[in-house]
Structures are given as structure tokens and as C-alpha cells.
LOZANU-838208 format. One record per residue (C-alpha): x, y, z; residue in three letters. Coordinates in steps of 0.02 Angstrom, whole numbers, plus 50000, padded with zeros to 5 digits. Layout:
<atoms>
XYZAla ...
</atoms>
This chain:
<atoms>
497655130549460Met 498085115649350Val 497225115449181Met 496535100049096Phe 495775096048927Ser 494465083648867Val 494885069348750Thr 493625058948653Arg 494245041148645Lys 493575028148525Glu 492955012048602Thr 491884997048559Ala 490574987348657Pro 491154973548773Ile 489904959748809Asp 489254955148980Gly 489084971949065Gln 487304970549130Lys 487234977549307Pro 486114968149427Gly 485214974249583Thr 486914976249668Ser 487864983449522Gly 489134975349406Leu 490284961949478Arg 491644952949383Lys 493394946449410Lys 494764959749419Val 495494952849257Lys 493854957149170Val 493814974949237Phe 495634977749185Thr 495274973749003Gln 495544989148894Pro 494055001148911Asn 492964989149014Tyr 492775000749164Leu 492805016049050His 491355009248948Asn 490305006149103Phe 490635023349177Val 490275032449014Gln 488715021948988Ser 488145027249161Thr 488435045649124Phe 487495043748960Asn 486055034749048Ala 485905048649178Leu 485885062149044Gly 486835078449031Ala 485595087649142Glu 486045076349289Lys 487905075349254Val 488475092949212Arg 488765103049368Gly 488455087849480Ala 489305083049642Thr 489715064549645Leu 490435052949778Val 491755040449720Val 492385027949850Ser 492165010049907Gly 492744995550014Asp 494574997249968Gly 494714980749875Arg 496054977649745Tyr 495934989149591Tyr 494935002349687Ser 496335015349686Lys 496545013849497Asp 494675014549470Ala 494495030449574Ile 495775039349463Gln 494925033549302Ile 493175038549362Ile 493805055549423Thr 494595059549255Lys 493035053949162Met 491915063949278Ala 492935079649245Ala 492805076749058Ala 490925074249067Asn 490625090849153Gly 490445085149335Val 490775100049449Arg 491545091149599Arg 492035073949663Ile 491995068849846Trp 493175054649896Ile 493315046450067Gly 495085046950133Gln 496095032450062Asn 494645029449943Gly 493675021250084Leu 491815023150117Leu 490635009350169Ser 489095007150062Thr 487955013550203Pro 489135028150233Ala 489015032950048Val 487125033350064Ser 487295044050221Ala 488515055850135Val 487335058249988Ile 485885061850105Arg 486745071450245Glu 488405079450196Arg 488495097750146Val 490115103850067Gly 491035119550123Ala 490265128649975Asp 488505122450018Gly 488535108449888Ser 487565092149906Lys 487965075749820Ala 486775070049684Thr 487445052349662Gly 488905040549686Ala 489985027249606Phe 490245014049741Ile 491715002449711Leu 491314985849793Thr 490904967749759Ala 490064967049930Ser 490414950650021His 491444942749881Asn 493334939949898Pro 494594952949840Gly 496324952549762Gly 497144951949589Pro 496274935449547Asn 494644939049638Glu 493164950749620Asp 492884969149586Phe 491244978349570Gly 490444995149536Ile 488705002049559Lys 487865018949544Tyr 486785026249682Asn 485515040149654Met 485135056649740Glu 484085047949875Asn 485635037949925Gly 484925021549858Gly 485405010049714Pro 484945015249538Ala 483215009049488Pro 482974996349351Glu 482545009949226Gly 484295017049245Ile 485215000349251Thr 484304994749094Asp 484865010749005Lys 486655007849063Ile 486604990248991Phe 485874996048825Glu 487225009548814Asn 488624996948843Thr 488024987348689Lys 488135002448574Thr 489495013548648Ile 490755020548523Lys 491705033448625Glu 492045039548800Tyr 492655056148870Leu 494175057448984Ile 495335071049049Ala 496945061649018Glu 498045076249071Asp 497175078249240Leu 498485073449372Pro 498115058649483Asp 497285064949642Val 498045061849814Asp 496725051349902Ile 497785049050058Leu 497715067050117Thr 496145076350172Ile 495915092450076Gly 495205101249924Leu 496095102049756Thr 495435112749614Ser 495735111049427Phe 495215121349277Ala 494405113449125Gly 493485118648967Pro 491855120549063Glu 492585129049216Gly 493205123649387Gln 493265105449441Phe 493555101249625Asp 494125085249710Val 493715085049896Asp 494535071249999Val 493645070350167Phe 493635060150326Asp 492765043650292Ser 491915041850460Ala 491385058950526Ser 489725060750432Asp 489215042950470Tyr 489685044150654Val 488675060150669Lys 487155051450594Leu 487315036350711Met 487415047950862Lys 485775056150807Ser 484905039150800Ile 485515029950955Phe 485775034151139Asp 487665032551141Phe 487735036051328Glu 486665020851371Ser 487705009751255Ile 489305016751333Arg 488665012051505Lys 488324994251444Leu 490054992351366Leu 490904999151522Ser 490064986251634Ser 491224972251691Pro 489754960451661Lys 489694964051475Phe 491024958951349Thr 491044963351165Phe 491904958051005Cys 491794965150828Tyr 492574957550671Asp 492724968250514Ala 493464953750412Leu 494774966250349His 493404975750258Gly 492944994150259Val 491994992350424Ala 493704993450506Gly 493765011850458Ala 492245014750571Tyr 492445001850709Ala 493815010650807Lys 492965027550792Arg 491255021350849Ile 491555006650964Phe 493185012051045Val 493275031051038Glu 491415034951053Glu 490775020251155Leu 492275015551260Gly 492524997551206Ala 494254990251227Gln 495314990651068Glu 495674972151100Ser 493834968851064Ser 494114972950880Leu 494624958950760Leu 495304961050583Asn 494894979750580Cys 496294985050463Thr 495534986550288Pro 496534976450160Lys 496434975349970Glu 496254956449979Asp 495304955850146Phe 496794946950221Gly 496564932550099Gly 494884928450178Gly 493094928450118His 492274944450186Pro 490554936750209Asp 489894937750388Pro 489204920250416Asn 489614905050520Leu 490674897650381Thr 491814912250337Tyr 491934922350500Ala 492974908350575Lys 493954918450704Glu 492414927050776Leu 491414910950777Val 492804902250875Ala 492964916750997Arg 491084916551028Met 491154898151075Gly 490294891650919Leu 491794884050830Gly 492244865650823Lys 493754868750933Ser 493694878951093Ser 495124889151164Ser 494454886751340Gly 494234905551363Asp 492524911951414Glu 491674919151258Pro 491104937351253Pro 489274941251287Glu 489054949251115Phe 489924947350949Gly 489634954250775Ala 490424954150603Ala 490314964250442Ala 490574960350259Asp 491794968950141Gly 490784984950114Asp 489994984750289Ala 488174983850235Asp 487914966050301Arg 488024960050480Asn 488064944350585Met 487514945050768Val 488064932150896Leu 487794929551081Gly 488884918751192Lys 488834901651106Arg 487264907551016Phe 486904912450835Phe 485514924750792Val 484784921550620Thr 484594937250513Pro 482724933650500Ser 482554933450689Asp 483694948550704Ser 482614960450602Val 481034954150690Ala 481814957050862Ile 482434974450814Ile 480694978950751Ala 479864972150909Ala 481024982251024Asn 481414997750920Ala 480165009950993Val 480685007351174Glu 482555005151142Ser 483055017151002Ile 482685035951014Pro 482525037750825Tyr 480955026750830Phe 480185033850989Ser 478675040750893Ala 478295023450821Gly 478665013250665Leu 477895018150498Lys 477935000250440Gly 479094985350416Val 479654975050266Ala 480654959550222Arg 481274951350065Ser 480244936550005Met 481544922950050Pro 481714929850228Thr 480754920250360Ser 479034926050414Ala 479624930550590Ala 479404948950548Leu 477634945750484Asp 477094939450655Val 477834954850742Val 476954966250619Ala 475284957550647Lys 475454958150836Asn 475974976450839Leu 474724981550704Asn 476084988050587Leu 476034990050398Lys 476954975250322Phe 477724972450150Phe 478514957150067Glu 479664962649926Val 480864954549802Pro 482714953249844Thr 483554970049814Gly 483674985149929Trp 482914996949801Lys 481194989649840Phe 481384994650023Phe 481995011749965Gly 480385014949870Asn 479355011050026Leu 480465022050134Met 480395036750013Asp 478495035350021Ala 478505035350212Gly 477865017550224Leu 479315008250304Cys 480465011150454Ser 481354994450480Val 481744981050352Cys 482864966150322Gly 483464951950214Glu 483954934450267Glu 485614937050179Ser 486264946350332Phe 485604963450280Gly 484654974250404Thr 484234992750399Gly 483045007150423Ser 482475023050339Asp 483955033250403His 484795029150235Ile 484355019350078Arg 485555004650097Glu 485684990550222Lys 486844995250363Asp 487894982850461Gly 488534994450597Ile 486785001650621Trp 486144983950654Ala 487514980950784Val 487104997450870Leu 485254992750867Ala 485654976450958Trp 486774985351083Leu 485354997751113Ser 484134983551148Ile 485374975351266Leu 485704992051353Ala 483834994851376His 483504977251442Lys 484964978951565Asn 484764996951621Lys 484194991651795Glu 485404977351826Asn 487144982651770Leu 487554986551952Asp 486664971252020Gly 485674956351959Gly 485904944451813Asn 486334950951641Leu 484964949251509Val 485924940651368Thr 485714939551181Val 485074921751201Glu 483824927551334Asp 483124940751217Ile 482944928551071Val 482134914851175Arg 480904927151253Lys 480474932951077His 480134915051023Trp 479034912351176Ala 478034927851131Thr 477904926550942Tyr 478354908550902Gly 479914902350815Arg 480264901250630His 481534887350611Tyr 482524892850461Tyr 484054888750359Thr 484824893050191Arg 485854881450081Tyr 486994889949954Asp 487654880349805Tyr 488974892149733Glu 489754892049559Asn 488544878949492Val 488534876349304Asp 487324889549240Ala 486434877349123Gly 486154864749262Ala 485494878449377Ala 484244884249246Lys 483664866449214Glu 483374863649401Leu 482344879549414Met 481344875549257Ala 480914858349325Asn 480284865849487Leu 479154877849393Val 478494863949281Lys 478064853149432Met 476954866949502Gln 475644863249369Ser 475104847649465Ser 475134849249655Leu 474344832049675Ser 475864824249591Glu 477014835149698Val 476134829149855Asn 476314811149801Asp 478184814149782Leu 478274822849951Val 477344808650038Lys 478524796149958Gly 480034805750022Ile 479424809850199Arg 477714805050265Ser 477944816650415Asp 477984832450308Val 476394842550281Ser 475524843850112Lys 475964857349988Val 474504869649988Ala 475124881449853Asp 476604884449738Ala 477094898949627Asp 478444910449560Glu 478454925849668Phe 477874941749581Glu 477834959049659Tyr 476874974549612Lys 477684989749691Asp 476364999449788Pro 477325015649760Val 477755016049574Asp 476665001849509Gly 478134992549431Ser 477984973549421Val 479434961849460Ser 479214943949397Lys 480174927549419His 480824932549591Gln 480954915049663Gly 480044898449661Ile 478964894849814Arg 478204879049885Tyr 477014883550027Leu 476444869750146Phe 474814868250243Glu 475684870150413Asp 476524886650362Gly 478174878650310Ser 479024885250153Arg 480304879950025Leu 481014893749916Val 482244891649772Phe 483124906649696Arg 484564910049578Leu 485694923349649Ser 486584936449546Gly 487874941249677Thr 489304930549613Gly 490534934749476Ser 490474918149382Glu 489384902649368Gly 487714902349457Ala 487244901749640Thr 485694891949689Ile 484964897349855Arg 483774885549944Leu 482774892450091Tyr 481904880750213Ile 480714886850347Glu 479544879150477Gln 478474888850601Tyr 478234882550779Glu 476994891150895Lys 477114879051042Asp 478334887051168Pro 478844869751228Ser 479494865551054Lys 480474881351010Thr 482124875551086Gly 482584861950962Arg 484174862250857Asp 483714870850694Ser 484514858250576Gln 483704843850671Glu 481984852050665Ala 482154855650479Leu 482904838850426Ala 481284831750353Pro 480974847550248Leu 482794847850192Val 482654829950129Glu 481054834350034Val 481854849849957Ala 483414840749895Leu 482484826049820Lys 481054836349748Leu 482284847749658Ser 483454833549606Lys 484864844449672Met 486254831549668Glu 485654823349507Glu 485614839749410Leu 487064849449488Thr 488234835549542Gly 488304843349715Arg 488104831549863Ser 488214845849988Ala 487994864849989Pro 489474876649988Thr 488794886250137Val 487404882950263Ile 486734897750361Thr 
</atoms>
């Protein structure tokens, strides 16, 4: 057994290491500064405290982006030096963010050990490569992101850190080969267990869904399927689940080889960046002439986000979570006893609210950040939840889960078509969505993203919007001058949330303008980028009349969009005449 020793290395604080709701994200060149990653990891160990670190079992893996392999070696050596008992690493260093949560919650080691936390190496849906983004976050023993109390401690520690511990003489671990390697250190044995990235997650999915009914759907000549991993970590699961378990053709998989730079693309599953899938599904500007598949889906870099498409038809994430909730009990065995409750993030459309009201379900509106859903789930208050930013999930884990969402949709399609795969017309994705609108009404909805805006300009824009809320009569005069066909503003505020589980209060979570007819404008600064600021503008209009639910979304929302842009002085303050992305 190889021996190792512990070295105390002097260091100094490096500015700008405050982790947000999704961890710490910076350019690779920032993370490769001397001691930058080391400082964050040691600050995390210090924030957790010796009682949670010594003897612990930790997961260390991620989406495989550039610098991940180096980071895994650094974290492993630091974990050994800090008294961690064992490290679990997905083969090739790959584990999706939802799979990490599943491993923490479900996996039992050969010696009976259970994971107590994880370092997840991902910058989510942001690009990868030497000149692009890297990220790291810590998840807790429930499988969910660290709460604000921990991330605040991490940040405070990064400002005062003077030393870190590392086992410099610990050999680099072989992350390509499955197996257990043991080392001996000053505090005893230290194990590194490299395991199959997909087996635990596949087992969990098979316990949730009726794979046989989905297999029957996928084997029908009427039904065609396409899945695009955007060269992210979802590719490590797609072949195992969709091809080997469910019988889909391998040709139905696009970009399912994980790459450090995501093939030079932007691994964000939306209509702008998932170009190949969008074209194949008949939604691109140019058409190949081939008949599109009946169902298509995409994942982001770490496989926690999803996009769902029908033939020439886009399903908004807000509609997607509402439709899953409305059909879960009859379509998904895991929910056969009923839903405990449902929840959405504040910027997400109110489509889920209407389902909850009609089905008499507990409903929660929370700030952006999956930890808020996690609190509700841990308290047994929520079964299905979602965010408009292409995140959907349930209480099977404590992260959003892109492949779970795709399997949920396939389950609904399988249930709706169980009587007509051998005869009769196929119930399509579009059929399901339009029937949902006819039943519950339609929430016309769009999001405008203005990425890498000057941070000062973004703050000025938001401050002006808050200031205007002090006089709604003046706001309504402005609105009437912009578009006389838009309803009056009935209320306006900055969203604030009091957690019903732990009583914590989250302020300044987004600026809302609420109109008399149920329309909404929401403005929010996003912390998911690595530089500059991202302004997100959410525009929503509710239509109950079934005869008016078939309009083009951008056409229906055009009056509200005009009001939003002029009210906020978007172009005047940011210099942007158009958003970077429209979803």
C-alpha cells in the first residue's frame, strides 16, 4: 500500500471567489491561477468543519469539461490530506449533476459506506475549453446544493485563508479504470473508488418509470425519437438508457460523445444553441426535406437541463413541468399514490399554478435556485417542480434532472398511445400540449436574455425599475403611451420569499410588474455567467379562451415586449438593440 504524507502550504486570499446558487464559475484561466482552486477547496473543508470532513466519503466528478481531470487530482490529494476516508469518482471523471445527487442518496459502497457530500465540477450550460468556463460546487448529504449558510462560510474563508493541506506525494489516480485503490496516510487508510458512471442512475430511473411501456413506444414504427447530448455528460447515459435499456436506434443519438470543449458548441439546450436538433425536428430556418422525428430532446453540459420538442413543435419549459404534473399520477409509477405538492421558480410561468389549483395540490412559488425546492422535498411538501430555464425534476433526487424529464415525457406519450400503437392515430407531443391548453388555458411566455452586459449598466437598469414602482400611476401613464392595448399594471414589487421549512428570507429575487389581466413582466440579474452581467426579461400573458390559444407566441406577446423594452430603457442603458437569446 502506497504511503503519503500531509503538507501544509502557505497561501493568500484571492478575490472574487463567492459561490452563487450554482457554485463558483469562472474562466479556466482564473481557476488555473496559483492556489485558486486549492483555496476554494480548503475553504469548503473549513466551512464544513472537521467533524464532517474526517472519515467522510465524498464524490468528486463532473461534466468532463476542460480542466476537470486536473481538478479531480488536486481535490483528491487535498481530501486525503484533510482526513477524508474515501473518494468516489465516476469512470473518466464523468458524472452528471443529477447522477451525483443520486449517488449520494442511493449508492452503497462494497464496505457499506455512504457518501456524505460531493464536489461537482461543472459550469452547467456554459461553454468549455481552455479559454472558456470551469466551475465547482459542493453538494450536501441530501444530494442537494450547499445552503447559503455554507456558501457564505466558504466565501468568508476565501477572504482570510492562509494555508491549505495537500498530499503532494499521493500518486495521481487512474480515473479511466474501474476499481479500488488504497493508500496509507498519517490518519490511516484512504481509498479511491472509480466506479461505473451510469449504473446507479440507471437503476434509479428503472425504479421510477415503466421501462417496458416506454420500450413498446420506441419500438413502434409510428414513433421516431432523437436525443442530443450537445457533447456533454448526458452522452454517458444516453446509450445505456435509450439504446440498451429502451431499444432506441443508436442513430437516434446526436452528439453523445462527451468532449472537453463540447465540440466547440454552447451546451445550452435551447432553440438558439441546439441547432442540429432544432433542424432535425423541423424547426430550423432551413429544412433537409426529411420527415422530422415525433419526439426530440436535448441536454446541457452537466445533464440537469432539458429541452423537449415535438415534430415542428417546441414545448416551453413552463408548459413542460405543468404537463408532467398534470399527467404524472396516471403515467409514472413512482407517482401512482399521488403528488405531495408542486413548485416553480418565480420567473417561471403560472401554468403550473393553474394545474395545482385544478387538482387541489399544494403549490409553492420559490426564488431561482434548486436548493429552495430541496427544502420543500426534504419536508415532504413537493413531488414535481421546475424552472423556466429548462430545469425540471422531482423528489427522487435534489437536483434538476434532464434525462428524468425526457423519460417523464416518454412515459406520458406511452400512456396516451397504449391503445393505438397497433392501430389508430398517434397522440403526438403537439396533441398533448394543445389539449392541455384547452383544459387549463395557455400562458404565452418568452424569455429575453441579454448576456455579458456591462455590470454597471445592468445595475442601473434594475435600480430604475425599482424606483419606478413607487408610483404606479406614472408607470401606467408610460404604459398607455407605449401601447394602449396593454392592460394596466395592478401591482409591482421585488420578489421576497420566506421559506416555509426553515424560515429563512430571500430578498431582491427579481423585479415584478403584475398587470390586471394576469400578464407579468419580470426582470432579473442572473449569476450563471462567468463575466459581465446577464439581464433576463420574462414576459407572460394568460389566455383562457380556447379559441385564442393557438396564436404564435411572439406575435401574441409583441405588445408586452414593446412595453417591457421601453419601460426598462433596455437599449438606452445597455446599448443592446436585441437580446442574445430568445426562448
